[in-house]
C-alpha positions as CSV (number, residue, x, y, z in Angstrom):
1,M,-3.6,50.9,-99.0
2,A,-4.6,53.7,-96.6
3,T,-3.5,51.6,-93.6
4,L,-0.1,51.0,-95.3
5,L,0.3,54.7,-96.0
6,A,-0.6,55.6,-92.4
7,F,2.0,53.0,-91.2
8,V,4.8,54.2,-93.5
9,L,4.0,57.9,-94.0
10,G,1.5,58.6,-91.2
11,G,3.8,61.2,-89.6
12,L,3.7,63.2,-92.8
13,G,0.0,62.7,-93.5
14,G,0.4,60.4,-96.6
15,H,-2.8,58.6,-95.8
16,R,-4.8,61.8,-95.4
17,L,-3.6,63.0,-98.8
18,Y,-4.6,59.6,-100.3
19,L,-8.1,59.6,-98.7
20,R,-9.1,63.2,-98.7
21,G,-6.7,65.1,-100.9
22,A,-4.8,68.3,-100.3
23,R,-7.7,70.2,-98.8
24,D,-7.7,68.0,-95.6
25,R,-6.7,70.2,-92.7
26,W,-5.3,67.3,-90.7
27,L,-2.9,66.6,-93.5
28,W,-1.5,70.1,-93.0
29,V,-1.3,69.6,-89.3
30,H,0.8,66.5,-89.9
31,L,3.0,68.4,-92.4
32,A,3.3,71.3,-89.9
33,S,5.3,69.0,-87.6
34,L,8.4,69.5,-89.9
35,P,8.5,73.3,-89.6
36,A,7.5,73.0,-85.9
37,A,10.6,70.8,-85.3
38,A,12.8,73.2,-87.2
39,L,11.3,76.1,-85.1
40,V,12.1,74.3,-81.9
41,A,15.6,73.5,-83.1
42,A,16.2,77.2,-84.0
43,A,14.6,78.6,-80.9
44,V,16.5,76.4,-78.5
45,P,19.7,75.2,-80.2
46,G,21.2,73.8,-77.0
47,A,18.2,71.6,-76.2
48,D,18.4,67.8,-76.3
49,W,17.9,66.3,-79.8
50,F,14.8,64.5,-78.6
51,Y,13.0,67.8,-77.8
52,K,13.9,69.0,-81.3
53,I,12.3,66.1,-83.0
54,L,9.3,65.8,-80.6
55,P,6.8,67.4,-83.0
56,M,7.6,64.8,-85.6
57,V,7.5,62.0,-83.1
58,V,4.0,63.0,-81.9
59,S,2.8,63.3,-85.5
60,A,4.2,59.8,-86.2
61,L,2.4,58.4,-83.1
62,V,-0.8,59.9,-84.3
63,G,-0.2,58.3,-87.7
64,F,0.2,54.9,-86.1
65,L,-3.1,55.4,-84.2
66,E,-4.8,56.4,-87.5
67,A,-3.4,53.3,-89.2
68,L,-5.1,51.2,-86.5
69,V,-8.4,53.1,-86.8
70,L,-8.4,52.7,-90.6
71,G,-7.4,49.1,-90.6
72,L,-9.9,48.0,-88.0
73,M,-12.8,49.8,-89.7
74,P,-15.4,47.3,-90.9
75,D,-15.6,46.9,-94.7
76,E,-19.2,48.1,-94.8
77,K,-18.3,51.3,-93.0
78,W,-15.2,51.8,-95.2
79,D,-17.3,51.4,-98.4
80,S,-19.9,53.8,-97.2
81,L,-17.2,56.4,-96.4
82,Y,-14.7,56.1,-99.1
83,N,-16.2,53.9,-101.9
84,T,-19.6,55.6,-102.2
85,G,-20.8,55.5,-105.8
86,S,-17.7,53.7,-107.2
87,G,-19.3,50.3,-107.2
88,R,-16.2,48.8,-105.5
89,E,-16.5,46.7,-102.4
90,S,-13.7,46.2,-99.9
91,A,-12.5,42.7,-98.9
92,S,-10.0,42.8,-96.1
93,N,-7.7,39.8,-96.1
94,W,-4.7,38.5,-94.1
95,P,-2.2,41.1,-95.3
96,L,-4.2,43.8,-93.5
97,A,-4.0,41.7,-90.3
98,V,-0.2,41.4,-90.6
99,L,0.0,45.2,-91.2
100,L,-2.1,45.8,-88.1
101,V,0.1,43.6,-86.0
102,A,3.2,45.4,-87.3
103,T,1.6,48.8,-86.7
104,L,0.7,47.8,-83.1
105,M,4.3,46.5,-82.5
106,V,6.1,49.5,-83.9
107,G,3.6,52.1,-82.6
108,A,3.6,50.7,-79.1
109,G,7.3,50.4,-79.0
110,M,7.7,54.0,-80.2
111,L,5.2,55.2,-77.6
112,I,7.0,53.4,-74.8
113,A,10.3,54.7,-76.0
114,T,8.9,58.3,-76.2
115,I,7.4,58.1,-72.7
116,S,10.6,56.7,-71.2
117,R,12.8,59.3,-72.9
118,L,10.6,62.1,-71.8
119,F,10.6,60.9,-68.2
120,D,14.4,60.6,-68.4
121,L,14.8,64.1,-69.7
122,L,12.3,65.7,-67.4
123,Y,13.2,64.0,-64.1
124,T,16.9,63.2,-64.4
125,G,18.0,65.8,-67.0
126,G,19.0,63.0,-69.5
127,A,21.3,61.1,-67.1
128,Y,20.4,57.8,-68.6
129,G,21.0,58.7,-72.3
């Protein structure tokens, strides 16, 4: 469930809220990407739209990376970190593998698109898009 939340709501810190609650400081860093994007948009209204959403894009990329880290964690380590004292044991199955493949596809595609758009903006001034 934490990997799915990181995949879907990782840019907003949904997985951090699920795992550690509202006192997790990294949850608030993820959530700070929204006002940071608004601040960039207000400070530089003539900037390209990509610069305005860049804080949210970076937060989403970190969310995809966290989804991979959470999903690839061995069950024993997961249980020792998050199921201590509950008596529950994790059993990762094939849906997790499918989710990890989807996370890698979407996250890598988003990273490549972000890098290419930044290079386009920085070196050509946005001539190609």
